[in-house]
N, C-alpha and C positions, 0 to 999 in steps of 0.2 A: 550498628545493625543496619543492613540494607533496607531501604524504603520499600523494596519489592518482596521482602521475605514474607512468605505465606500468602502473598497476593494471588488471587485466583484469576488467571488470565486466559481469555479466548484468543487464539492466534490463527487467523485464516491465512490461507496460502502457505501453510507451514512447510510443505514439501518443496517449495520453490527455493531458489538460491538465497534470497534475502531472508525468507521465512525460517529456513533451517538454522541460519546463523543467529537470528533473533532468539529462537528457541534455546539455543546453546547458552547465550548470554543471560537469558531470563532464569534459566535453571541455576546458573552460577550465582545469581543474586538470591536464590532460595525461593523463587516463585513456583507456583503450581500451575502447570500449563496444559490447556486443552488444545491439542494439535489438530487443526481442521484441514482436511484435504479430501479430494474425491476418491483417491485410491487407498484402500486399506493396506495393500501390499507396500506401497511407498511410505505410508505412515509407520508401519511396523519396522521397516528398514531404518527410518529416521529415528525411531525410539531406540533401536539397537545401537545406532551410531552415537546417540546422545549419552547412552549409558545411564549413570546414576542420576537421580532427580525424580521429581514427581510429575509424571505426564499421563495424560489419557488420550488415546487416539480416537478421533471422531471422524469417521468416514461419512461425509455429507456433502451434498451439492447445495451451496449457499444461494443458488439462484431459484430454489424451490422452497415453498412454504414448509413442506415436510422436512427438508434438510435443515432449515433454520430452527424448527422445533426440536429436531434431534440434537442440535448443538446445545440448546439451553437445557434440555432434559438430561443429557449426559453430563454436563457440567454440574448440575444439581445432584445427580447420583454420585459423582466422583468427589465433589468438593463442597457440596451444600449450596452452591451459588457461584457468583462471579463478580469481580471487582473492576476488571479492565478488559476492554475489547480492542484488539489491534487488527485493523483491516489492511491486509497486505495483498490479498488475492487480486490478480489482474491478468488481462490478456492484451496483446498489442499486434497491430498490423503495420507494415511498412509498404505502402502502395498508393497508387493514385486513387483519390476518393471516388472519382467517376467509375472506377472499375470494381469497387467493393460491392458485394451483394447486399441486398436489404437484410438478409438473414445474418450476415456477419456484423453489420452495423448494430443490429439489435443485440447480438451476442456480446459485443464489446460493452455496450451500455448496461446490459443485464449484469455482467460480471463486475465491471469497474465502478458502476454507480448505483443502480437500483438495488442489487443484492446487499451491498454494504449499508445502504440507507435503511433497507427493511430489517436487516439484522440489528442495526443500531436501535431501531424502533422497538424491536423485540426485547432487547435487554434493558432498555431505559426504565420501564416501570419498576423492575426489581432494584435497579441502582438508586432510583429516586426514593423508593420505600426504605432502603437501608441507609439512605443519606450518605452515600459514598459511591463514586464511580468515575471512570475515565474512559473516554472514547478516543482512540488514536487512529487517524486516517493517514495512510502512506500514499502520498501523491507523487508529483514529479515537477521538475522545472518546466516540463511540457504543459503543465497546467497553469502556467503564468505566461509562457511564450509559445504561441501557436506555431508549430513546426510543419512546413510543407511535407507532404507524403506520409505524415503521421496524423492526418486531420481528425479522424474519428477518435484515435487514442488521446490526442491533445484535448479535444472537446470533452471527453469523458473526465479527464483530470481537472479541467477548468471547473466542471460541475462538482467534483469532489472538494475542490478548494472552496467553492461557494457554499456548499453544504456545511462544511466544517465551520466556516465563519458565521453563517447564519445560526447554526445550532449552538455554537458557543455563546452567542449573544442571547439566544432564547433561554439558555440554561444558566445565565450569569448569576442569578439569585439562588441557585441550588448548589449542592455539593458535588455535582457531576461536572468534570472538566472535559474539555475538548482540545485535542492537539492535532495539528496538521503538519506533517513533515514531508518536504519535497526534495528527494535526491535528484542529482543529475543522472546521466546515463550510467547504467550499472552492467557489469559483465555477468549476465545470467542467461539461462536457456530461453528466456523470453525473447531474446534477440535472434533473428534469423542469420544465416550466413551472409545474406545481402546486407543486413544492417552492419555487421562487423566489417565487411569490405568497404562500405560507405564511410563508416566511422574512421577507418584507417586512412582513407584518402583525404578526408576533410580535417583530419587531426582532431577528432572529437574526443574530449576528455571522458574517460569511463573509469568508474571506481570498482574496487573489489567488493563483493557482497559482505564480507566480514567487516570492512571499514564502514560501510553504510549501516549495517546492523548495529554496530557499536554506537553510532551517532543517533540512531532511532531510539535505542534503549536509553541513552543519555537524556533524550528529550522526554521519554516516558517518565523517568525519575524526576526530572526538573519540572514536569508538567508545563512545558513550553506551549504557548498558544500557537505560534507558527514558526517554522524553522526551514531555511533553505540551505541545502548542502552544496558545497563546492564553490570554488572561486576560479574564474570570473563569472560563472553562471549565476550565482546569487546576486551579483551586481547587475547583470543584464536583466534580471527579473525586475529590478527597480527602474532601470532605464526604460524598459518596455512599457511599464505602467504609466510613465510620464511622457515619453517620446517614442511611441511605437514606430513612427516613420523612420527614425534612425535605425531601428532594428530591421525594418523592411530592407533598407539599403545594405546593411551589414550582412544580412543572410542571403542576399540575392545570388551571389556567386556560389555559396555552399549549396543552395537549393538546386542549382543547375548541375552541379557535380552529383548530388544525391539522386537526381532523376535518372541517371545512367544505371543505377543499381536497383530501382524499384521493380517489384514483381508484377 
């Protein structure tokens, strides 16, 4: 029997490229999935695409208190509660930091950091009370290696990695687990045309959403603490942690090429 059978899972960013593939795999494992996204129309389209399986569409903005309350209320109405939260929702800019508006910087942090932290805080009391739970934060190798022209996005993912690590240690004596999974670049609509052009010129490795989703679900099942996807990027994460100066030099040429493509 699958370890995820009948597990009640909140999946944010469900209508994104990775989120939709994660949902498909969770349903194949027999899970009950709350599909969270801002657009009711996109959620209904995803449900139709997924076909059989137990899902509930939750049209909610996770950056608002009302939206987060709607998520937990609808999960309780549909499934009586929740066992796993998978935070995949995110936004990204490819630009010079000096040109980003204050509003956009705040929006990136609201979506990528503050909202998943607050949603996690919202679900934790129930998980602790039922003595069972799992928080899964989908980060990025950009959260371990700061990339030029992705400064705000990289910083937000550094924050999610730190949040995951600190919360895991805080909850170590409880039955609630915390997993942080960091993919490398992924071929999704999150990337602009400029990102794809830059990636092609610098020969950046980019994975298909279905492959990334498979590894994320595998980490959910195994309850990994931290997992970095893709080689050699996973190796560079370790090198950057010990010898960041080497990575400074190694990325200098790539940064100059990337600069030609920024908006």
